[in-house]
Structures are given as C-alpha cells and as structure tokens.
All heavy atoms as TSV, in Angstrom:
chain	resi	resn	atom	element	x	y	z
A	1	MET	N	N	4.453	15.120	13.655
A	1	MET	CA	C	4.450	14.327	12.517
A	1	MET	C	C	5.721	13.582	12.395
A	1	MET	O	O	6.811	14.258	12.620
A	1	MET	CB	C	4.155	15.138	11.203
A	1	MET	CG	C	3.925	14.268	9.982
A	1	MET	SD	S	3.715	15.220	8.551
A	1	MET	CE	C	2.260	16.271	8.904
A	2	SER	N	N	5.661	12.377	12.030
A	2	SER	CA	C	6.915	11.460	11.970
A	2	SER	C	C	7.708	11.969	10.747
A	2	SER	O	O	7.242	12.389	9.692
A	2	SER	CB	C	6.552	10.092	11.564
A	2	SER	OG	O	7.603	9.332	11.410
A	3	PRO	N	N	9.046	11.965	10.831
A	3	PRO	CA	C	9.927	12.494	9.831
A	3	PRO	C	C	9.927	11.664	8.610
A	3	PRO	O	O	10.288	12.133	7.435
A	3	PRO	CB	C	11.288	12.468	10.437
A	3	PRO	CG	C	11.368	11.466	11.546
A	3	PRO	CD	C	9.959	11.596	12.006
A	4	ASP	N	N	9.467	10.401	8.630
A	4	ASP	CA	C	9.311	9.615	7.485
A	4	ASP	C	C	7.898	9.490	6.869
A	4	ASP	O	O	7.605	8.578	6.113
A	4	ASP	CB	C	9.968	8.185	7.702
A	4	ASP	CG	C	9.150	7.375	8.710
A	4	ASP	OD1	O	8.363	8.047	9.448
A	4	ASP	OD2	O	9.207	6.164	8.738
A	5	PHE	N	N	7.077	10.381	7.352
A	5	PHE	CA	C	5.676	10.392	6.842
A	5	PHE	C	C	5.594	10.551	5.258
A	5	PHE	O	O	4.903	9.741	4.650
A	5	PHE	CB	C	4.929	11.456	7.573
A	5	PHE	CG	C	3.437	11.684	7.046
A	5	PHE	CD1	C	2.504	10.830	7.465
A	5	PHE	CD2	C	3.216	12.764	6.075
A	5	PHE	CE1	C	1.232	10.946	6.848
A	5	PHE	CE2	C	1.868	12.804	5.605
A	5	PHE	CZ	C	0.942	11.873	6.010
A	6	TRP	N	N	6.246	11.536	4.763
A	6	TRP	CA	C	6.090	11.842	3.293
A	6	TRP	C	C	6.646	10.642	2.395
A	6	TRP	O	O	6.124	10.185	1.490
A	6	TRP	CB	C	6.700	13.141	2.896
A	6	TRP	CG	C	5.816	14.215	3.535
A	6	TRP	CD1	C	6.179	15.080	4.428
A	6	TRP	CD2	C	4.578	14.591	3.053
A	6	TRP	NE1	N	5.119	15.917	4.683
A	6	TRP	CE2	C	4.030	15.651	3.881
A	6	TRP	CE3	C	3.537	14.034	2.172
A	6	TRP	CZ2	C	2.811	16.209	3.713
A	6	TRP	CZ3	C	2.361	14.565	2.075
A	6	TRP	CH2	C	1.933	15.633	2.726
A	7	PRO	N	N	7.892	10.167	2.757
A	7	PRO	CA	C	8.433	9.070	1.924
A	7	PRO	C	C	7.543	7.810	2.112
A	7	PRO	O	O	7.342	7.160	1.061
A	7	PRO	CB	C	9.856	8.764	2.597
A	7	PRO	CG	C	10.181	10.082	3.339
A	7	PRO	CD	C	8.954	10.697	3.725
A	8	ARG	N	N	7.048	7.505	3.289
A	8	ARG	CA	C	6.207	6.414	3.511
A	8	ARG	C	C	4.914	6.639	2.671
A	8	ARG	O	O	4.425	5.649	2.004
A	8	ARG	CB	C	5.821	6.253	4.997
A	8	ARG	CG	C	4.872	5.004	5.223
A	8	ARG	CD	C	4.328	5.105	6.730
A	8	ARG	NE	N	5.501	5.135	7.623
A	8	ARG	CZ	C	6.017	4.154	8.276
A	8	ARG	NH1	N	5.527	2.842	8.114
A	8	ARG	NH2	N	6.990	4.381	9.134
A	9	LEU	N	N	4.182	7.761	2.662
A	9	LEU	CA	C	3.005	8.105	1.924
A	9	LEU	C	C	3.244	7.837	0.428
A	9	LEU	O	O	2.563	7.185	-0.297
A	9	LEU	CB	C	2.559	9.483	2.207
A	9	LEU	CG	C	1.246	9.871	1.483
A	9	LEU	CD1	C	0.095	9.032	1.852
A	9	LEU	CD2	C	1.030	11.417	1.650
A	10	PHE	N	N	4.371	8.414	-0.064
A	10	PHE	CA	C	4.617	8.306	-1.539
A	10	PHE	C	C	4.970	6.820	-1.865
A	10	PHE	O	O	4.560	6.413	-3.016
A	10	PHE	CB	C	5.821	9.242	-1.987
A	10	PHE	CG	C	5.512	10.713	-1.835
A	10	PHE	CD1	C	6.418	11.505	-1.290
A	10	PHE	CD2	C	4.267	11.173	-2.229
A	10	PHE	CE1	C	6.087	12.889	-1.373
A	10	PHE	CE2	C	3.985	12.509	-2.222
A	10	PHE	CZ	C	4.829	13.366	-1.768
A	11	PHE	N	N	5.569	6.068	-1.061
A	11	PHE	CA	C	5.905	4.657	-1.311
A	11	PHE	C	C	4.496	3.823	-1.439
A	11	PHE	O	O	4.397	3.035	-2.312
A	11	PHE	CB	C	6.819	4.079	-0.221
A	11	PHE	CG	C	7.055	2.684	-0.243
A	11	PHE	CD1	C	7.975	2.239	-1.276
A	11	PHE	CD2	C	6.434	1.766	0.451
A	11	PHE	CE1	C	8.227	0.824	-1.488
A	11	PHE	CE2	C	6.641	0.306	0.382
A	11	PHE	CZ	C	7.611	-0.030	-0.607
A	12	VAL	N	N	3.797	4.127	-0.451
A	12	VAL	CA	C	2.363	3.385	-0.389
A	12	VAL	C	C	1.546	3.787	-1.588
A	12	VAL	O	O	1.060	2.917	-2.223
A	12	VAL	CB	C	1.681	3.578	0.982
A	12	VAL	CG1	C	0.384	3.072	0.892
A	12	VAL	CG2	C	2.439	2.989	2.143
A	13	LEU	N	N	1.512	5.020	-1.843
A	13	LEU	CA	C	0.671	5.440	-3.042
A	13	LEU	C	C	1.286	4.987	-4.314
A	13	LEU	O	O	0.426	4.563	-5.305
A	13	LEU	CB	C	0.520	7.044	-3.037
A	13	LEU	CG	C	-0.305	7.529	-1.998
A	13	LEU	CD1	C	-0.368	9.025	-2.093
A	13	LEU	CD2	C	-1.760	6.998	-2.025
A	14	LEU	N	N	2.513	4.916	-4.560
A	14	LEU	CA	C	3.235	4.591	-5.682
A	14	LEU	C	C	2.825	3.105	-6.060
A	14	LEU	O	O	2.678	2.784	-7.222
A	14	LEU	CB	C	4.717	4.617	-5.584
A	14	LEU	CG	C	5.618	4.304	-6.753
A	14	LEU	CD1	C	5.333	5.262	-7.930
A	14	LEU	CD2	C	6.987	4.199	-6.386
A	15	ILE	N	N	2.673	2.258	-4.982
A	15	ILE	CA	C	2.445	0.794	-5.213
A	15	ILE	C	C	0.842	0.553	-5.081
A	15	ILE	O	O	0.270	-0.248	-5.964
A	15	ILE	CB	C	3.241	-0.061	-4.401
A	15	ILE	CG1	C	4.624	0.040	-4.570
A	15	ILE	CG2	C	2.729	-1.592	-4.439
A	15	ILE	CD1	C	5.547	-0.627	-3.660
A	16	TYR	N	N	0.191	1.308	-4.209
A	16	TYR	CA	C	-1.313	0.951	-4.023
A	16	TYR	C	C	-2.071	1.512	-5.136
A	16	TYR	O	O	-3.117	0.886	-5.465
A	16	TYR	CB	C	-1.619	1.578	-2.723
A	16	TYR	CG	C	-3.089	1.335	-2.390
A	16	TYR	CD1	C	-3.580	0.088	-2.158
A	16	TYR	CD2	C	-4.106	2.367	-2.580
A	16	TYR	CE1	C	-4.869	-0.121	-1.833
A	16	TYR	CE2	C	-5.431	2.124	-2.392
A	16	TYR	CZ	C	-5.787	0.810	-2.088
A	16	TYR	OH	O	-7.119	0.507	-1.885
A	17	VAL	N	N	-1.897	2.636	-5.629
A	17	VAL	CA	C	-2.788	3.129	-6.766
A	17	VAL	C	C	-2.910	2.172	-7.977
A	17	VAL	O	O	-3.915	1.784	-8.310
A	17	VAL	CB	C	-2.293	4.528	-7.228
A	17	VAL	CG1	C	-3.085	4.965	-8.460
A	17	VAL	CG2	C	-2.599	5.469	-6.075
A	18	PRO	N	N	-1.650	1.673	-8.544
A	18	PRO	CA	C	-1.851	0.676	-9.695
A	18	PRO	C	C	-2.594	-0.604	-9.216
A	18	PRO	O	O	-3.362	-1.228	-9.893
A	18	PRO	CB	C	-0.395	0.419	-9.986
A	18	PRO	CG	C	0.416	1.564	-9.548
A	18	PRO	CD	C	-0.290	2.034	-8.339
A	19	PHE	N	N	-2.201	-0.983	-7.965
A	19	PHE	CA	C	-2.955	-2.236	-7.391
A	19	PHE	C	C	-4.342	-1.952	-7.276
A	19	PHE	O	O	-5.155	-2.889	-7.639
A	19	PHE	CB	C	-2.284	-2.511	-5.946
A	19	PHE	CG	C	-3.001	-3.770	-5.298
A	19	PHE	CD1	C	-2.763	-5.004	-5.776
A	19	PHE	CD2	C	-3.746	-3.561	-4.275
A	19	PHE	CE1	C	-3.340	-6.124	-5.139
A	19	PHE	CE2	C	-4.478	-4.658	-3.578
A	19	PHE	CZ	C	-4.251	-5.865	-4.103
A	20	SER	N	N	-4.787	-0.837	-6.823
A	20	SER	CA	C	-6.329	-0.646	-6.608
A	20	SER	C	C	-6.969	-0.545	-8.028
A	20	SER	O	O	-8.095	-0.945	-8.329
A	20	SER	CB	C	-6.552	0.695	-5.854
A	20	SER	OG	O	-6.084	1.786	-6.623
A	21	LEU	N	N	-6.214	0.016	-9.038
A	21	LEU	CA	C	-6.736	0.103	-10.422
A	21	LEU	C	C	-6.833	-1.273	-11.021
A	21	LEU	O	O	-7.798	-1.689	-11.737
A	21	LEU	CB	C	-5.949	1.037	-11.287
A	21	LEU	CG	C	-5.917	2.464	-10.931
A	21	LEU	CD1	C	-4.943	3.292	-11.730
A	21	LEU	CD2	C	-7.351	2.986	-11.066
A	22	TRP	N	N	-5.886	-2.291	-10.650
A	22	TRP	CA	C	-5.850	-3.565	-11.239
A	22	TRP	C	C	-7.090	-4.328	-10.603
A	22	TRP	O	O	-7.728	-5.064	-11.264
A	22	TRP	CB	C	-4.624	-4.264	-10.772
A	22	TRP	CG	C	-4.651	-5.702	-11.226
A	22	TRP	CD1	C	-4.466	-6.217	-12.420
A	22	TRP	CD2	C	-4.866	-6.770	-10.316
A	22	TRP	NE1	N	-4.452	-7.596	-12.345
A	22	TRP	CE2	C	-4.740	-7.959	-11.040
A	22	TRP	CE3	C	-5.077	-6.988	-8.952
A	22	TRP	CZ2	C	-4.913	-9.183	-10.485
A	22	TRP	CZ3	C	-5.230	-8.176	-8.401
A	22	TRP	CH2	C	-5.119	-9.201	-9.229
A	23	LEU	N	N	-7.409	-3.976	-9.273
A	23	LEU	CA	C	-8.373	-4.731	-8.530
A	23	LEU	C	C	-9.747	-4.343	-9.211
A	23	LEU	O	O	-10.667	-5.203	-9.313
A	23	LEU	CB	C	-8.509	-4.330	-7.098
A	23	LEU	CG	C	-7.509	-5.027	-6.177
A	23	LEU	CD1	C	-7.638	-4.557	-4.714
A	23	LEU	CD2	C	-7.788	-6.534	-6.179
A	24	ARG	N	N	-9.910	-3.168	-9.630
A	24	ARG	CA	C	-11.158	-2.694	-10.324
A	24	ARG	C	C	-11.441	-3.460	-11.646
A	24	ARG	O	O	-12.545	-3.548	-12.048
A	24	ARG	CB	C	-11.155	-1.225	-10.546
A	24	ARG	CG	C	-11.310	-0.410	-9.298
A	24	ARG	CD	C	-11.528	0.959	-9.505
A	24	ARG	NE	N	-11.630	1.705	-8.274
A	24	ARG	CZ	C	-12.770	1.855	-7.598
A	24	ARG	NH1	N	-13.853	1.304	-8.088
A	24	ARG	NH2	N	-12.755	2.571	-6.417
A	25	THR	N	N	-10.319	-3.882	-12.356
A	25	THR	CA	C	-10.558	-4.579	-13.561
A	25	THR	C	C	-10.932	-6.048	-13.387
A	25	THR	O	O	-11.368	-6.751	-14.347
A	25	THR	CB	C	-9.288	-4.583	-14.464
A	25	THR	OG1	O	-8.212	-5.261	-13.790
A	25	THR	CG2	C	-8.829	-3.071	-14.646
A	26	ARG	N	N	-10.757	-6.591	-12.129
A	26	ARG	CA	C	-11.104	-8.043	-11.709
A	26	ARG	C	C	-12.567	-8.062	-11.348
A	26	ARG	O	O	-13.127	-6.978	-10.928
A	26	ARG	CB	C	-10.196	-8.489	-10.772
A	26	ARG	CG	C	-8.747	-8.430	-11.114
A	26	ARG	CD	C	-8.491	-9.448	-12.377
A	26	ARG	NE	N	-7.069	-9.194	-12.925
A	26	ARG	CZ	C	-6.925	-9.133	-14.232
A	26	ARG	NH1	N	-7.897	-9.110	-15.137
A	26	ARG	NH2	N	-5.756	-8.884	-14.590
A	27	ASP	N	N	-13.054	-9.156	-11.238
A	27	ASP	CA	C	-14.417	-9.431	-10.870
A	27	ASP	C	C	-14.544	-9.626	-9.288
A	27	ASP	O	O	-14.971	-10.780	-8.843
A	27	ASP	CB	C	-14.999	-10.606	-11.492
A	27	ASP	CG	C	-16.536	-10.773	-11.511
A	27	ASP	OD1	O	-17.220	-9.668	-11.163
A	27	ASP	OD2	O	-17.015	-11.823	-11.662
A	28	PHE	N	N	-14.097	-8.690	-8.516
A	28	PHE	CA	C	-14.238	-8.814	-6.965
A	28	PHE	C	C	-15.415	-7.908	-6.616
A	28	PHE	O	O	-15.828	-6.993	-7.285
A	28	PHE	CB	C	-12.958	-8.118	-6.361
A	28	PHE	CG	C	-11.815	-8.968	-6.462
A	28	PHE	CD1	C	-10.663	-8.466	-7.172
A	28	PHE	CD2	C	-11.642	-10.314	-5.868
A	28	PHE	CE1	C	-9.437	-9.294	-7.310
A	28	PHE	CE2	C	-10.436	-10.967	-6.022
A	28	PHE	CZ	C	-9.467	-10.468	-6.730
A	29	GLN	N	N	-16.082	-8.394	-5.673
A	29	GLN	CA	C	-17.155	-7.679	-4.987
A	29	GLN	C	C	-16.494	-6.518	-4.223
A	29	GLN	O	O	-15.284	-6.491	-3.918
A	29	GLN	CB	C	-17.940	-8.510	-4.124
A	29	GLN	CG	C	-18.673	-9.692	-4.756
A	29	GLN	CD	C	-19.460	-10.554	-3.795
A	29	GLN	OE1	O	-19.784	-10.156	-2.647
A	29	GLN	NE2	N	-20.043	-11.633	-4.341
A	30	ASN	N	N	-17.425	-5.538	-3.871
A	30	ASN	CA	C	-16.816	-4.204	-3.256
A	30	ASN	C	C	-16.225	-4.699	-1.849
A	30	ASN	O	O	-15.210	-4.085	-1.533
A	30	ASN	CB	C	-18.046	-3.269	-2.942
A	30	ASN	CG	C	-18.351	-2.618	-4.206
A	30	ASN	OD1	O	-17.693	-2.565	-5.175
A	30	ASN	ND2	N	-19.510	-2.074	-4.316
A	31	TRP	N	N	-16.742	-5.586	-1.076
A	31	TRP	CA	C	-16.231	-5.844	0.271
A	31	TRP	C	C	-14.915	-6.537	0.091
A	31	TRP	O	O	-13.995	-6.428	0.950
A	31	TRP	CB	C	-17.220	-6.708	1.145
A	31	TRP	CG	C	-17.465	-8.025	0.644
A	31	TRP	CD1	C	-18.394	-8.542	-0.224
A	31	TRP	CD2	C	-16.700	-9.239	1.002
A	31	TRP	NE1	N	-18.337	-9.872	-0.424
A	31	TRP	CE2	C	-17.192	-10.372	0.311
A	31	TRP	CE3	C	-15.621	-9.441	1.816
A	31	TRP	CZ2	C	-16.894	-11.610	0.384
A	31	TRP	CZ3	C	-15.154	-10.716	2.001
A	31	TRP	CH2	C	-15.728	-11.740	1.253
A	32	GLU	N	N	-14.837	-7.347	-0.994
A	32	GLU	CA	C	-13.501	-8.034	-1.209
A	32	GLU	C	C	-12.393	-7.096	-1.622
A	32	GLU	O	O	-11.216	-7.139	-1.158
A	32	GLU	CB	C	-13.559	-9.182	-2.403
A	32	GLU	CG	C	-14.560	-10.283	-1.957
A	32	GLU	CD	C	-14.837	-11.194	-3.140
A	32	GLU	OE1	O	-14.996	-10.668	-4.210
A	32	GLU	OE2	O	-14.861	-12.430	-2.990
A	33	ARG	N	N	-12.687	-6.112	-2.456
A	33	ARG	CA	C	-11.761	-5.071	-2.784
A	33	ARG	C	C	-11.310	-4.226	-1.524
A	33	ARG	O	O	-10.202	-3.904	-1.353
A	33	ARG	CB	C	-12.324	-4.097	-3.878
A	33	ARG	CG	C	-12.375	-4.666	-5.220
A	33	ARG	CD	C	-12.446	-3.590	-6.251
A	33	ARG	NE	N	-13.648	-2.780	-6.115
A	33	ARG	CZ	C	-14.747	-2.803	-6.862
A	33	ARG	NH1	N	-14.704	-3.625	-7.972
A	33	ARG	NH2	N	-15.732	-2.084	-6.731
A	34	ALA	N	N	-12.303	-3.881	-0.698
A	34	ALA	CA	C	-11.994	-3.202	0.564
A	34	ALA	C	C	-11.028	-3.997	1.440
A	34	ALA	O	O	-10.074	-3.431	1.908
A	34	ALA	CB	C	-13.321	-2.894	1.318
A	35	VAL	N	N	-11.349	-5.308	1.635
A	35	VAL	CA	C	-10.464	-6.159	2.497
A	35	VAL	C	C	-9.061	-6.161	1.739
A	35	VAL	O	O	-8.104	-6.053	2.526
A	35	VAL	CB	C	-11.122	-7.522	2.709
A	35	VAL	CG1	C	-10.091	-8.489	3.313
A	35	VAL	CG2	C	-12.342	-7.320	3.446
A	36	LEU	N	N	-8.959	-6.381	0.523
A	36	LEU	CA	C	-7.716	-6.520	-0.100
A	36	LEU	C	C	-6.955	-5.182	-0.136
A	36	LEU	O	O	-5.699	-5.221	0.117
A	36	LEU	CB	C	-7.845	-6.995	-1.505
A	36	LEU	CG	C	-8.173	-8.489	-1.706
A	36	LEU	CD1	C	-8.547	-8.842	-3.259
A	36	LEU	CD2	C	-7.214	-9.406	-1.179
A	37	GLY	N	N	-7.696	-4.157	-0.214
A	37	GLY	CA	C	-7.049	-2.821	-0.074
A	37	GLY	C	C	-6.342	-2.468	1.277
A	37	GLY	O	O	-5.321	-1.987	1.337
A	38	VAL	N	N	-7.225	-2.840	2.312
A	38	VAL	CA	C	-6.707	-2.570	3.602
A	38	VAL	C	C	-5.469	-3.570	3.979
A	38	VAL	O	O	-4.524	-3.042	4.570
A	38	VAL	CB	C	-7.857	-2.884	4.652
A	38	VAL	CG1	C	-7.221	-2.918	6.118
A	38	VAL	CG2	C	-8.779	-1.760	4.566
A	39	ALA	N	N	-5.550	-4.710	3.459
A	39	ALA	CA	C	-4.417	-5.659	3.604
A	39	ALA	C	C	-3.190	-5.238	2.808
A	39	ALA	O	O	-2.086	-5.345	3.339
A	39	ALA	CB	C	-4.848	-7.084	3.207
A	40	ALA	N	N	-3.381	-4.629	1.717
A	40	ALA	CA	C	-2.367	-4.083	0.869
A	40	ALA	C	C	-1.720	-2.979	1.559
A	40	ALA	O	O	-0.425	-2.866	1.588
A	40	ALA	CB	C	-2.780	-3.681	-0.435
A	41	ILE	N	N	-2.536	-2.036	2.232
A	41	ILE	CA	C	-1.902	-0.939	2.928
A	41	ILE	C	C	-1.071	-1.428	4.091
A	41	ILE	O	O	0.063	-0.830	4.310
A	41	ILE	CB	C	-2.973	0.047	3.259
A	41	ILE	CG1	C	-3.446	0.723	1.975
A	41	ILE	CG2	C	-2.437	1.178	4.291
A	41	ILE	CD1	C	-4.718	1.633	2.232
A	42	PHE	N	N	-1.608	-2.332	4.938
A	42	PHE	CA	C	-0.790	-2.812	6.039
A	42	PHE	C	C	0.439	-3.617	5.533
A	42	PHE	O	O	1.515	-3.368	6.099
A	42	PHE	CB	C	-1.621	-3.749	6.881
A	42	PHE	CG	C	-2.502	-3.132	7.750
A	42	PHE	CD1	C	-3.965	-3.209	7.593
A	42	PHE	CD2	C	-1.990	-2.323	8.859
A	42	PHE	CE1	C	-4.791	-2.623	8.616
A	42	PHE	CE2	C	-2.985	-1.770	9.679
A	42	PHE	CZ	C	-4.290	-1.885	9.602
A	43	GLY	N	N	0.316	-4.289	4.457
A	43	GLY	CA	C	1.553	-4.903	3.952
A	43	GLY	C	C	2.635	-4.038	3.487
A	43	GLY	O	O	3.718	-4.228	3.610
A	44	LEU	N	N	2.116	-2.805	2.736
A	44	LEU	CA	C	3.066	-1.998	2.151
A	44	LEU	C	C	3.765	-1.191	3.334
A	44	LEU	O	O	4.935	-0.958	3.219
A	44	LEU	CB	C	2.366	-1.114	1.288
A	44	LEU	CG	C	1.961	-1.623	-0.079
A	44	LEU	CD1	C	1.075	-0.749	-0.799
A	44	LEU	CD2	C	3.112	-2.016	-0.910
A	45	ASN	N	N	3.020	-0.942	4.317
A	45	ASN	CA	C	3.702	-0.251	5.524
A	45	ASN	C	C	4.725	-1.205	6.170
A	45	ASN	O	O	5.733	-0.819	6.526
A	45	ASN	CB	C	2.630	0.168	6.586
A	45	ASN	CG	C	2.067	1.460	6.223
A	45	ASN	OD1	O	2.676	2.274	5.698
A	45	ASN	ND2	N	0.744	1.566	6.563
A	46	ALA	N	N	4.375	-2.569	6.255
A	46	ALA	CA	C	5.445	-3.467	6.846
A	46	ALA	C	C	6.648	-3.473	5.940
A	46	ALA	O	O	7.712	-3.575	6.399
A	46	ALA	CB	C	4.720	-4.915	6.964
A	47	LEU	N	N	6.407	-3.541	4.559
A	47	LEU	CA	C	7.369	-3.590	3.610
A	47	LEU	C	C	8.301	-2.372	3.703
A	47	LEU	O	O	9.487	-2.480	3.674
A	47	LEU	CB	C	6.962	-3.840	2.128
A	47	LEU	CG	C	7.905	-3.863	1.067
A	47	LEU	CD1	C	8.838	-5.020	1.185
A	47	LEU	CD2	C	7.277	-3.866	-0.229
A	48	PHE	N	N	7.732	-1.212	3.920
A	48	PHE	CA	C	8.465	0.095	4.084
A	48	PHE	C	C	9.378	0.026	5.296
A	48	PHE	O	O	10.471	0.449	5.220
A	48	PHE	CB	C	7.565	1.160	4.097
A	48	PHE	CG	C	8.291	2.536	4.168
A	48	PHE	CD1	C	8.668	3.154	2.963
A	48	PHE	CD2	C	8.442	3.117	5.406
A	48	PHE	CE1	C	9.286	4.345	3.206
A	48	PHE	CE2	C	9.100	4.353	5.525
A	48	PHE	CZ	C	9.554	4.991	4.396
A	49	GLU	N	N	8.828	-0.508	6.371
A	49	GLU	CA	C	9.591	-0.601	7.547
A	49	GLU	C	C	10.817	-1.629	7.395
A	49	GLU	O	O	11.873	-1.341	7.860
A	49	GLU	CB	C	8.675	-1.035	8.735
A	49	GLU	CG	C	7.805	-0.088	9.303
A	49	GLU	CD	C	8.513	1.080	9.934
A	49	GLU	OE1	O	9.492	0.930	10.590
A	49	GLU	OE2	O	7.996	2.234	9.660
A	50	ALA	N	N	10.612	-2.676	6.648
A	50	ALA	CA	C	11.603	-3.603	6.375
A	50	ALA	C	C	12.731	-2.894	5.505
A	50	ALA	O	O	13.967	-3.183	5.695
A	50	ALA	CB	C	11.086	-4.961	5.784
A	51	LEU	N	N	12.309	-2.192	4.504
A	51	LEU	CA	C	13.258	-1.675	3.528
A	51	LEU	C	C	13.998	-0.337	4.230
A	51	LEU	O	O	15.072	-0.124	3.898
A	51	LEU	CB	C	12.639	-1.180	2.330
A	51	LEU	CG	C	12.109	-2.257	1.320
A	51	LEU	CD1	C	11.290	-1.711	0.189
A	51	LEU	CD2	C	13.155	-3.079	0.874
A	52	ARG	N	N	13.254	0.262	5.094
A	52	ARG	CA	C	13.851	1.483	5.710
A	52	ARG	C	C	15.086	1.096	6.471
A	52	ARG	O	O	16.020	1.776	6.606
A	52	ARG	CB	C	12.839	2.100	6.550
A	52	ARG	CG	C	13.438	3.446	7.103
A	52	ARG	CD	C	12.330	4.079	7.876
A	52	ARG	NE	N	11.901	3.365	9.044
A	52	ARG	CZ	C	11.608	3.762	10.182
A	52	ARG	NH1	N	11.482	5.114	10.317
A	52	ARG	NH2	N	11.279	3.077	11.245
A	53	GLY	N	N	15.086	-0.166	7.162
A	53	GLY	CA	C	16.258	-0.590	7.852
A	53	GLY	C	C	17.484	-0.895	7.058
A	53	GLY	O	O	18.584	-0.723	7.657
A	54	THR	N	N	17.220	-1.204	5.845
A	54	THR	CA	C	18.329	-1.531	5.018
A	54	THR	C	C	18.765	-0.536	3.816
A	54	THR	O	O	19.932	-0.335	3.472
A	54	THR	CB	C	18.294	-2.881	4.434
A	54	THR	OG1	O	16.987	-2.925	3.632
A	54	THR	CG2	C	18.146	-4.043	5.428
A	55	VAL	N	N	17.704	0.159	3.326
A	55	VAL	CA	C	17.851	0.910	2.170
A	55	VAL	C	C	17.907	2.459	2.475
A	55	VAL	O	O	18.827	3.162	2.054
A	55	VAL	CB	C	16.643	0.690	1.096
A	55	VAL	CG1	C	16.856	1.639	0.021
A	55	VAL	CG2	C	16.694	-0.754	0.629
A	56	PHE	N	N	17.094	2.920	3.442
A	56	PHE	CA	C	16.947	4.309	3.652
A	56	PHE	C	C	18.017	4.692	4.922
A	56	PHE	O	O	17.912	4.216	5.877
A	56	PHE	CB	C	15.556	4.696	3.956
A	56	PHE	CG	C	14.672	4.527	2.836
A	56	PHE	CD1	C	13.740	3.682	2.947
A	56	PHE	CD2	C	14.737	5.284	1.727
A	56	PHE	CE1	C	12.800	3.498	1.816
A	56	PHE	CE2	C	14.035	5.185	0.645
A	56	PHE	CZ	C	12.989	4.254	0.617
C-alpha cells in the first residue's frame, strides 16, 4: 500500500462527500451524477498530487 494512501483518501472524501451531496440537490440525471462524480475523483487525485509536491 502506498504511504500516502490514507491522506489521499481523507482529502478526496473531505471534498467529494459535500460535492456529491450538493449534486443530489440539483436536477441531474443519474448518469450525469455518475460522470461528474468520476470526473471529480480524478480531478481531486490530480489536485492532491499537485499539492503534495508543494504542501506535504
């Protein structure tokens, strides 16, 4: 297991959970929510990698 697994998981969940709850309040179809959710997870992983180089 990667040594940055837990920080990455907590970072993604910290931002993704409110985002997914916000998506449920909007008038998106299920497939649109799924696509936006997957895109958000990939984007948050990329953001974590970018911040890890400077912050962590």
